N, C-alpha and C positions, 0 to 999 in steps of 0.2 A: 468885718472882714474877716475871712477864713485864711490862714496862713500855716504853712507847713514849718514845724520847729522841732527841736529837741526837747526833752522834759527840762533840762538845765536852762535851755535858752527861755522857756517859758515862763520860770520862775524869776528869771532876770527881768523879762518885760513887765510881769505883774508887779514887781517892786519898783521897777522905774516909773511906771504910770501912777502907783499909790503914793509915791514921793512927789511926783508932779502935782497931783490931786490935794494932797493933804501936807502942809509944811510941817505938822507935827510928828510925822512918820520920817524915821532914821533907823540906821543900822550900826551895830558895833560888834567886834570880835577880832579874831586874829587874821591878819594877812588880807583884810577886805580890799585894801587899796591898789597899789601897783600889782600884787598878785591876782587880785580878782576873786578871792575865795576859791573854796573847793569847785570844781568843774567850771569856774568862770561864772558863778552865779552871781558875782557882784562886778564883773568886768565891765571897766569904764564909768562906773557910778561915781567913784571919788572924783574923777575928773570933772564930771557933769555937775556934782552937788557940793563938792567939797569935803575937806576933811572933818568938818563939825557934823555932817550928815551920814558920812560913811565913814566910821570911825574906827582906826586902827588900835587895838589894846595890847597889852602886854599878854603873856601866857599865862592866865589865871582865871580858870573858868568861873570859880566863886565870886572873884571881882568883878568880871564881865556881867554876871546874872545878877549881882547885888546893885551894880550900876544902873542895869536895865529895870529892875524894880523901883528903884529910887526916881528914875525918870519918868515912869510910868504914873508913879502917884504924884509927880509934880505937873502931869498934864500932855505929856508927850505920848507917843505910840511906838516904842522901840520894837525893833525886829532884832533879837538877841541871837548871834550865830555862835553856837556851841560846837560846830564841826561835827566829828563823830559823836554818835550817841553815846558810845562809851565814856566820854569825857564828860558828859552831863553828871555823871556821879560824883565828880569834884564840886558840882554846884548844887548837890542834893539837898542841902538845908535851905539854901536860898529859894530853891523851887518849891519843895515840899512843906517847910514851915513859915515861910514867908508869902511868896508869889501866890501859892494856892488858899492861903488862909485869912489873908488881909480883909478881902470883902465881908467875910463872916465875921471877924473878930471885931471890927469897926461897924458892925450892924448895917452894912451896905451903905453907909456914907462915902466911900471912896472903893475905887475900882483899881484892877491892874491890867489895863488893856496892852499887853505885849504878846509877841510871838516868839517862842523858843524854837529855833531851827536845829534838828538833829539828823544826821545822816545814818541811816541804819542798814543792816543786811550785809550778807556775803558778796564779795565782790574780787574774786581772783588773787586768793593769797594775801589778803590783808591781815590775816591772823586773829589771834584770840582777843586782842584789846582793841580790834578796830572793825568787828564784824558782828557785833551782837544786834539782835532786834529785841528791844526793851519796852516795847509798847504796853505790856502787862503792868510794868512798873508804874507807869503814870497814870493808866486807867483807874488804878486802885486808889489814887489819891483825890479825896472831894476837892472840887473846886477847880480842876483841870478839865479843859477840853482836849481831845487827842484826835488828831487827823493824820490820815496815811494816803495821800494821793498816789495813784498808779499810772495815769497817763500825763501826757504834755497837757492837754486840756485841762485836766483836773488841777495839775499843779498850777496852772495860771488862775483859774477860778477861785481855787481853794485858798491859795496864798493871799489873794485878794480879800476873800471873806474872812480869813484870819486875822489879817491887819485891822479889818474894820470891827472886829469883835470887841466887846467890851470886858472881857475877861480874858485871862491868861490862856494860851493856846499852845500845846506841844505839838510841834509840825514836824512830821516823821517824813523824810525822803529817801527812797531807797538808791543806794549808790549804784547799783546796776541798771537803773532806769536812767540816769543821766543823759546818756547818748542816744537813747531810743526816740524816733520822731513820731510825731503825730500832728494831726489837724487840730488847730487851735482857732476857735471863734472868739475873737475879740470883742464881738458886740453881743454875745450871749449873757444872759443874766447869770449872776455869781452863783456858784455852787452853794447849795442849801447846807449848812452844818447839820449833821444828823441823818441826812438824807442818802440812802445808799444808792447805787447804779445797776440796775438791771441789764447786765451784759447781754444775756440772751434768755429767751423763753423756752422751757421744756416742761413736760408732765411726768417725767420717769423719776428723776433724782434732783435734789437741790444740792448746789454746791456753794458754800459761803467762803470768801477769803477776802484779802486785801493787800495792799502794797505790791511787792514785787511777784507774790505767788499769783496775781491775776494772769500774767504772761503763761505760766505752767498749766493753769486752769483752763485757760482758752484752748491751748494745746489739748488737753485731755478732753475737753468738750467735742474737740472736732472729732477726735477718736472715736470717742462714745457714739457720735452722731453715725459714723461709718457702720458701727455695730448695732445700730437700730436704738440706741438709746438717747433720748433728748433730755438734754440738762437745762435745769432754771439756774442759771449762774448768776450769783450775786457777789458784786465788789462793795463792801461795807462803806469804804472811804473814811468814814468817821466812826472812830471805836468809842468815843464818848462824846455826845450821846451816839448811840449806835440804832440803826434802823430796824428796830423789834418787829414793827409791824410788817414790813416787807418780808423778812425772814419767817415769821409765823405763818402768814398768808401764803408762802410758797410751800411750806413743809406740809401745812394743812393739806394742801392739793396734791404733793407728791408723794407725802408719807414716808419720805427717805431723805436724809441729810448727811452729806459729808463736809467737815470743816478742815480747811488746808491753810496751814500757817508756816512760815518759815522758822519763827522763833521756837525756842525749846518747848517741846510738848507739855512738859511737866508745869503745870501753873500757869499755862498760856491763856490768852483771851479766847482761844478757842474754846477752852473749858467752861468759860462762862456762857458761850452760846448754847453748848451741849447742855449745860444744866437747866437754862431757860426754856429750851424746847422740849426738854424731857418732863419738866414740871407742868408745862402748860399742855403738851400735845402727846402726852404718853399714850392715850387710848387711840390717836390717829396714826402712830408709827407703824409701818409694815415690815421695818427692819430695824436692827440696831444702829445707831448713830456710829458713824465711823469719823475719828479724829487723827489728823495727820499733823505731826509737828517734829523738829530736830530731836535728836538725840541729847540727853542732859550731859554734855560734854563741851569744854572749851572749843572754839572753831579751830581746827588745825591750820597751820601755814602751808602745810603740803596740799598741792592742788587735788591730787587723787583722793586724799583724805578729806578734804573740804566737801569734795563732791558726794562723799558717802554720808556727809551730814544734811544734804538738800533733800527736800521734798520735790520729786520729779513728775512730771506729767504722766509717766507710767504707773506710778505709784497712786496718783488720783485715780486713774482709770480703773486699776485693780479695787480701790475701796467703793467705786461706783458700782462696778459690776457685781461685786461681792453683796454690795446692798440690793440689787435689783435681782439677781438671781437666787 
């Protein structure tokens, strides 16, 4: 069945269906019950499933994460809600030194099948402690899978895939996407972890992006089409593992690459893509690779200053045009 719903509603539906399908699936975090979580992503679930499966916790991210790890080791499949990605730093030891390492340290005798939900990105004056895109932090940690859904359909299919994954998944949802509607096919196969989405095909320049930047890249691709430049647009969706084959095949054909990320440009995941492409396809590149990312500064509370930190469609257009001309 195909239905129109928001990005937030899609994740709510996905979690509800997974909890109905598998009694081992449950969620814990702050304000999940009567409050319904951020953007209503847990609305009504505590009434339907009870407080033992939609569990409200004290304000302690380290405790929330530690409880999730223990519960996963005990045989359940927790969805750990850490709200803003910025708050996950408070649970960094539990994530980096425990969750990500346990399977390795116990020689595969046990796994940690849990999902760690974090809201990333800028969204209208949420300021420096609530606006960060920290995906590169988690990609750097062996043992973690990192997903960044950008559409309602992906938020539905990828959350289901994450819940069914036997390894820990960092699940990054962009705050600015919560209210955006899209068509969701509830009968479609689950999104394959590690498989990118070819948003559109073109032969002139490859643009690679993920999460909220997909929206700006689509705008840029439309503008470029009017200028006679055909974009091969790739939404990675999964940052680890990432779809290296799709990116390499695309750049091999176009000879040009623009990588656009919302996160701080310095040390961002875009740099990893640029390095990999440069090492493998140097002889096939027709122009220098362009890499777009935010300046290395805290995200301001002021809306005009926040906008100054954003990567816009116009900036992506310029980078693509400079690459082609």
